[in-house]
Every structure is written in structure tokens, then in C-alpha cells.
C-alpha positions in Angstrom: 54.4 32.1 86.9 50.9 32.9 85.8 50.5 36.7 84.8 47.8 38.4 86.6 45.3 39.8 84.4 44.7 43.5 85.1 42.5 46.4 83.6 45.6 48.0 82.5 46.9 44.9 80.9 43.8 44.2 79.1 43.2 47.8 78.0 46.8 47.9 76.5 46.2 44.7 74.6 42.9 45.9 73.1 44.5 49.1 72.0 47.3 47.1 70.3 44.7 45.0 68.5 42.5 48.0 67.5 45.4 49.9 66.0 46.8 46.7 64.1 43.4 45.9 62.4 42.6 49.6 61.7 46.0 50.0 59.9 46.0 46.6 58.2 42.3 45.9 57.4 41.4 49.1 55.8 38.2 47.6 54.3 35.3 47.2 56.5 35.4 43.7 57.8 32.3 42.2 59.1 31.8 39.4 61.7 28.0 38.0 61.8 27.0 40.9 59.7 28.4 43.4 62.2 31.4 45.7 61.7 34.5 44.2 63.4 34.8 47.4 65.4 31.5 46.7 67.2 33.3 43.9 68.9 34.7 46.7 71.1 31.4 46.7 72.8 31.8 43.2 74.2 35.5 43.9 74.8 34.6 47.0 76.9 32.1 45.3 79.1 34.6 42.5 79.8 37.3 45.0 80.7 34.8 46.8 83.1 34.4 43.6 85.0 37.9 43.5 85.6 38.2 46.9 87.0 36.5 46.5 90.5 35.1 49.8 90.0 31.6 51.4 89.4 30.4 50.6 85.9 30.1 54.3 85.0 31.4 57.4 86.8 30.2 60.6 85.2 33.0 63.3 85.7 33.1 65.2 82.5 30.3 66.5 80.2 31.8 64.3 77.5 31.0 61.2 79.8 27.3 62.2 80.0 27.5 62.7 76.2 28.9 59.2 75.4 26.4 57.6 77.6 23.5 59.4 75.9 24.9 58.4 72.5 24.7 54.8 73.7 21.3 55.1 74.9 20.2 56.8 71.8 21.6 54.2 69.4 20.1 51.4 71.5 16.9 53.3 71.2 17.1 53.5 67.5 17.9 49.7 67.2 14.8 48.8 69.2 12.6 51.1 67.4 13.9 49.5 63.9 13.2 46.1 65.1 9.5 47.0 65.8 8.8 49.1 62.8 10.8 47.2 60.0 11.6 43.8 58.8 14.6 42.6 61.0 16.0 40.7 58.0 16.7 43.8 56.0 17.8 46.1 58.9 21.4 47.1 59.0 22.7 48.0 62.4 26.2 48.5 61.5 26.2 52.1 61.9 24.6 51.8 65.4 27.1 49.3 66.4 29.9 51.5 65.2 28.7 54.3 67.3 28.2 52.3 70.5 31.7 50.9 69.9 33.4 54.2 69.9 31.4 55.5 73.0 32.7 52.2 74.8 36.2 53.1 73.6 35.8 56.5 75.2 34.8 55.1 78.6 37.8 52.7 78.4 40.3 55.4 77.8 39.1 58.2 80.2 40.8 56.4 83.2 44.0 54.9 84.0 45.4 55.2 80.2 49.1 54.8 79.7 50.8 56.1 76.5 53.3 53.7 74.9 55.8 54.1 72.0 54.5 50.8 70.7 51.3 52.5 69.6 53.1 54.9 67.3 55.5 52.1 66.0 52.3 50.2 65.0 50.9 53.1 63.3 54.3 53.5 61.3 54.4 49.9 60.4 50.8 49.7 59.2 51.3 53.1 57.4 54.4 51.7 55.5 52.3 48.7 54.3 49.4 51.0 53.3 51.6 53.6 51.5 53.6 50.9 49.7 50.3 49.1 48.5 49.1 52.5 47.2 52.4 53.4 45.5 52.8 49.9 43.8 50.2 50.2 41.0 51.6 53.6 40.0 55.0 52.2 39.4 54.1 48.9 37.7 51.4 47.6 35.2 49.8 45.7 37.9 46.5 46.9 39.5 45.8 47.2 43.3 44.2 44.2 45.0 40.5 44.0 44.4 39.6 44.3 48.2 41.7 47.6 48.4 40.4 49.3 45.3 37.4 50.8 46.8 39.5 52.3 49.5 42.1 53.6 47.1 39.2 55.2 45.0 38.2 57.5 47.9 40.6 60.4 47.9 39.5 61.6 51.2 40.0 58.4 53.0 43.4 57.8 51.6 44.5 61.3 52.5 43.3 60.9 56.1 45.3 57.7 56.6 48.4 59.0 54.9 48.3 62.3 56.7 48.0 60.3 60.0 51.3 58.4 59.1 53.0 61.7 58.0 52.1 63.5 61.2 53.1 60.6 63.6 56.3 59.9 61.6 57.2 63.6 61.6 56.6 64.0 65.4 58.5 60.9 66.1 61.5 61.9 64.0 61.6 65.3 65.9 61.6 63.6 69.3 63.7 60.5 68.6 67.4 60.6 69.6 68.2 56.9 68.4 70.0 57.1 65.2 68.4 53.7 63.7 64.9 54.7 64.8 65.2 58.1 63.3 66.3 56.6 60.0 63.2 54.3 60.2 60.9 57.3 60.9 62.4 59.3 58.1 62.1 56.4 55.6 58.5 55.8 56.5 57.5 59.4 56.3 59.2 60.0 53.0 57.4 56.9 51.4 54.2 58.3 52.9 54.9 61.8 51.4 55.4 60.2 47.9 52.1 58.4 48.2 50.3 61.5 49.4 51.5 63.3 46.3 50.3 60.5 44.2 47.0 60.7 45.7 46.8 64.3 44.3 44.5 65.7 47.0 45.5 69.5 47.2 43.9 69.9 50.5 46.1 67.4 52.1 49.2 69.2 50.7 48.1 72.4 52.6 47.2 70.7 55.8 50.6 68.9 55.9 52.6 72.1 55.1 50.4 73.9 57.9 51.4 71.0 60.2 55.1 71.7 59.8 54.5 75.5 60.6 52.5 74.5 63.6 54.9 72.2 65.4 57.4 75.0 66.6 54.1 77.0 67.7 52.5 74.4 69.9 55.5 72.7 71.2 58.5 74.2 72.8 60.7 75.8 70.1 64.0 74.2 70.9 66.7 74.4 68.2 66.7 70.7 68.0 63.0 70.4 67.4 63.0 73.4 64.9 66.1 71.7 63.1 64.4 68.3 62.7 60.9 69.8 61.8 62.5 72.0 59.0 64.5 68.9 57.8 61.3 67.1 57.2 59.7 70.2 55.7 62.7 70.6 53.3 62.3 67.1 52.1 58.5 67.4 51.9 58.9 70.5 49.7 61.8 68.9 47.5 59.7 66.1 46.7 56.5 68.0 46.0 58.5 70.3 43.8 60.0 67.6 41.8 57.0 65.4 41.2 56.5 67.0 37.7 60.0 65.8 36.7 59.3 62.3 38.3 56.0 62.1 36.4 56.9 63.4 33.0 60.7 63.0 32.4 61.8 59.9 34.4 59.2 57.2 33.2 59.2 55.9 36.8 55.5 56.8 37.4 53.3 55.0 34.9 50.0 56.7 35.7 49.3 60.2 34.5 49.6 62.9 37.1 48.6 66.6 36.5 51.7 68.1 38.0 53.2 71.2 36.0 56.8 72.0 35.6 56.0 75.7 35.9 54.4 75.2 39.2 57.4 73.3 40.4 59.5 76.2 39.7 57.4 78.5 41.7 57.5 76.1 44.7 61.3 76.0 44.3 61.2 79.8 44.6 59.0 79.8 47.6 61.0 77.3 49.4 64.2 79.1 48.5 62.7 82.3 50.1 61.8 80.2 53.1 65.3 79.0 53.3 66.7 82.6 53.4 64.3 83.4 56.2 65.1 80.4 58.1 68.9 80.7 57.8 68.7 84.4 59.0 67.7 83.1 62.5 69.6 80.0 62.3 73.0 81.5 61.9 72.6 83.3 65.1 72.8 80.1 67.2 76.1 80.0 69.0 78.3 76.9 68.7 79.1 74.6 71.6 75.5 74.7 73.3 73.3 71.8 73.6 70.3 72.6 71.0 67.8 71.2 73.4 68.6 74.1 75.7 68.2 76.9 73.1 64.8 78.3 72.9 64.0 80.2 69.8 61.2 82.7 70.7 61.8 85.1 67.9 61.6 82.4 65.3 58.4 81.0 67.0 56.9 84.4 66.7 57.6 84.5 63.0 56.1 81.0 62.6 52.9 82.3 64.2 52.6 85.1 61.7 53.3 82.7 58.7 50.7 80.3 60.2 48.3 83.1 60.5 48.8 84.3 57.0 48.3 80.7 55.7 45.2 80.4 57.7 43.7 83.6 56.3 44.4 82.7 52.7 43.1 79.1 53.2 40.0 80.3 54.9 39.4 82.8 52.1 39.6 80.0 49.5 37.3 77.7 51.4 34.6 80.3 52.0 34.7 81.6 48.4 35.4 78.2 46.7 32.5 78.6 44.3 33.3 82.2 43.4 37.1 81.3 42.9 36.1 78.7 40.5 33.8 81.2 38.7 36.7 83.7 38.2 39.3 81.2 37.7 40.2 82.1 34.2 40.3 85.7 35.0 42.9 85.5 37.7 46.1 87.3 36.8 49.0 85.0 36.1 49.2 81.3 35.6 51.0 80.7 39.0 47.9 82.3 41.0 45.5 80.0 39.1 47.7 77.0 39.6 47.7 77.5 43.3 44.2 78.8 43.9 42.0 76.8 41.5 43.1 73.3 42.4 42.6 74.0 46.1 39.0 75.6 45.4 38.2 72.5 43.3 39.2 70.2 46.2 37.1 72.2 48.7 34.1 72.2 46.4 34.3 68.6 45.5 34.9 67.3 49.1 32.2 66.0 51.4 32.3 67.1 54.8 32.1 64.4 57.5 29.8 66.9 59.6 27.5 66.9 56.5 27.6 63.2 56.3 26.6 62.9 59.9 23.6 65.3 59.5 22.6 63.5 56.2 22.8 60.0 57.3 22.1 60.3 61.1 19.9 63.2 61.2 19.9 66.4 63.5 20.6 64.7 66.9 23.7 62.7 65.7 25.1 65.8 63.9 24.7 68.0 66.8 26.2 65.3 69.2 29.3 65.0 67.1 29.9 68.8 67.0 29.2 69.2 70.7 31.7 66.3 71.5 34.4 68.0 69.4 33.6 71.3 71.2 33.9 69.6 74.6 37.0 67.6 73.7 38.7 70.8 72.5 38.0 72.4 75.9 39.5 69.2 77.6 42.6 69.3 75.5 43.1 72.9 76.1 43.1 72.3 79.8 45.5 69.3 79.4 48.0 71.3 77.3 51.3 72.4 78.5 54.7 73.3 77.1 56.4 71.0 79.6 54.3 68.0 78.2 55.7 67.4 74.7 53.9 64.3 74.0 50.5 65.6 74.9 51.4 68.6 72.7 52.1 66.5 69.8 48.7 64.4 70.3 46.9 67.7 70.6 48.3 69.0 67.3 47.4 65.7 65.4 44.0 65.8 66.8 43.3 69.3 65.8 44.4 68.4 62.4 42.1 65.5 62.3 39.1 67.7 63.3 40.0 70.2 60.5 40.0 67.2 58.0 36.2 66.5 59.1 35.4 69.7 57.5 36.5 68.5 53.9 36.3 64.8 53.9 35.1 61.6 55.9 38.0 59.4 56.9 37.7 55.6 56.7 36.3 53.7 59.8 39.7 52.3 60.7 41.5 55.5 60.4 38.7 57.3 62.5 39.3 54.6 65.3 43.0 55.5 65.4 42.4 59.2 65.4 39.8 58.8 68.1 42.4 56.8 70.2 44.9 59.8 69.8 42.2 62.2 70.5 41.4 60.7 73.9 45.1 60.3 74.8 45.4 64.1 73.8 42.6 65.0 76.3 43.0 62.5 79.1 46.6 61.4 79.3 48.3 62.8 82.3 51.8 63.2 81.2 54.5 64.0 83.8 55.8 67.4 83.1 59.5 67.7 82.3 61.0 70.9 83.4 64.2 71.9 81.5 66.7 74.6 82.1 66.8 76.4 78.9 68.4 79.3 77.1 66.8 81.7 74.7 68.3 83.7 71.7 67.1 87.3 71.7 68.5 89.2 68.8 72.3 88.0 68.8 72.7 87.8 72.5 72.4 84.7 74.6 70.6 84.9 77.9 70.0 82.4 80.7 66.4 81.9 81.8 
């Protein structure tokens, strides 16, 4: 029996194709001198013909902005054709912008979220992380076509953070033993690759992500338990990188990890463990952890996240000043935590700055306006009874934070864009649960 080709079927296949090539083909691939992602333009037009609906329906401000972006890029292409020699004009940037706008129109209606999309990210991330780790453990060098990608710390960090965040959330939600082990293994390998990349900003962002999960999502005992398992493994691996780099001989490349700083990290995580188990020991036995809501612990996480945000913001704003007074800071521990972060902030190149520099004022303002409007749409779509949406919103917020410090690779940006659109427009069915909360040491039904 011949399968009927529908818009939903075609849109699913194009998303699978995009995620696969974005995770596997990290280098910019060109077809007829156009980036492969610009083929979205033609795929999008074909999909619209299968919809039996009006070509465009303006329902949100972001719809109007995406349409304006397409018209603006077409205007720039026509202008370049008349004013410059067509043989030397590069339309790749315009094609990518139009393709992303078409992707937006494809996903704002009738989108369905599938677990397959996250599986493809994890499988592709496993290959990417393994390829990045391999040269550090052997005398062989990375493949020639991957060397430009691996040389960009920001692009590598964006890709590895994506895999780490997706893997962590999948582990928190998964109840299948085999799949949980797979998510755990992929995430641990990505952690190791992230530490080999040595971008201190990515370390802070990932740590903040662990703290933010019980704040954004419903703080059930099961969620917090799995989140803290991942956080403990993350901290354990990070604090032992100096031992792996200096004393085991496993890592052949030179890594600037200090044994003294590892000791301080161990002390910090030990103090955090005391704080965690102080609340955890109050959980009564014999109750489904999915039904226990830990409000008090969520409040403490909010305080910790706010303190981390204040400290991080102070370093970001005063990065140059911190670098100037670095040698005068009291204590090697403070210098070891503050100076590397200040250096990473100062040496990074914000994606917003790149937009203003390469695209001019209109494109830079359009990107900022798009992010502001999408943030408002995600806020309207957010709900504690929609866990998948909350996960997507959390990943999208950390993606937008990354744009302040580096420019992700094109392929990673496409995947983040897909997740961002899911976070804003996916209509998840709310799952009401009969829960219980712990208040002091008493258990009360709600």
C-alpha cells in the first residue's frame, strides 16, 4: 500500500535529515557553491505546496520578522548582483539566513516532538565527542577536515554543551534501564570532551544548568536525584582532570589543570553534598519519588543559582578589571577561579557582535528583536505540567546565553534553532499529577 505523503510526514523527515547532517557534517558543506543548509529554502517551498493552506499566515510578531528577514536578504542579493561582479559574490550568508527563516515557518504550525530527534543528537554527539577525544589519547591527529572545527573553542563548546544538556535531561526523564545507561554513557563522554576543550565559560554554564533544572521543572524527588547524580559525576570528573592529565599518562596533550584547584573543587562539592543530604534524608521511605515535591530544596536551588548569577555577571562586566588586578587577588584559589573565567570572557567573540560587524545594524537588531520575541513566546508556553517544554525552554535559554560569549557553528545553530522553535510553539499536553510535598519533616498531601 502506497504511503500518503502529508505535510506532517515530510516535515518530520526534513527535521531528521537536518539534525543528522548538522551533527555529522560539522564542516560547512557546499552544493553548487551554496551551503547545504540553504537547500532548506527549496524543501520549504515544496512542503508548503503539500499543506493545502495559505502560503503565509501572520499570527505572531516573529512571523512578520521572519518574512521581513527573507525580503531583506533577497533585496541584498539583488543589490549585489547589480553593483558587483556576480562571479566574486558570496551569497552563502544570505542563503543561510533565508533557510533559517523558512525553517521557522515550517515549524510554527503542526509540529510534533519525537524522541527520535533527541536520539539523533545523542548519537551524533557521541561521534563528535569521540572524534575530539581521540587525538588527545593517541599520537594521531584529528582528520584534516575536522581540524578547523576543533580549533574553534566556542564552536566545540556549543556542540558539546548541546549534547551534555540533552543527555542530562533525557537521563532525568528516562525510566528505561538500557536507555538510561546509554544517556549516561554519552553524557559522560561529552563531559570528558568538554574538559579537554578547556573553555572555562562552558564549565560554568554546565554547572548552572544542573542547578537550574529543579528550578524550571517540577522538583520531584526523582528528578532531583537523577540531576544530582549527573552533577556529582560532572564534578568528580572535573576535579580529577589534573590527576588524569599529570599522573596517569592517559592524556598525551598538555592541559593546564592544577592539583591545588582540584582539591578546592572537591571541598566545594563535599560542602554541597552535606547541603544536599540534609534535605534528602527527610524523604520518607515507601513513597513513589515521582509524587514527592521538594519545594524547600527548590528554594535553596534558587538562592544558589542567583548567587552564581551575581558572581558570574560581576566577572563578565569587569573582565578587563579582573585581569588587571589578577596578581593582587588574595589567595591562589581565588585567582584560579576568577582569572581563567575573566580570560575566557575577554577572549571570546560574541555572536551578537559578529552579527553587527558582518551584517550591519539591521541584521544585528533583527537578531536581538527575534530573541526578545521568542523569549516572550516561550514564557507563554511554559508550564510545570509540561516537562518536555520546560526542558526545551531551559536548553534554549542557555543557547541564547552562549551567544553573548561565542558564535556556534552553523550546524549547531540549526539544531539549537529547531529546539528553540519547539520550545516556543510545541503544544504539549499537560500532565496533571497527584503529588506530595515535604515541608520541614512533615509529609502533607496536596
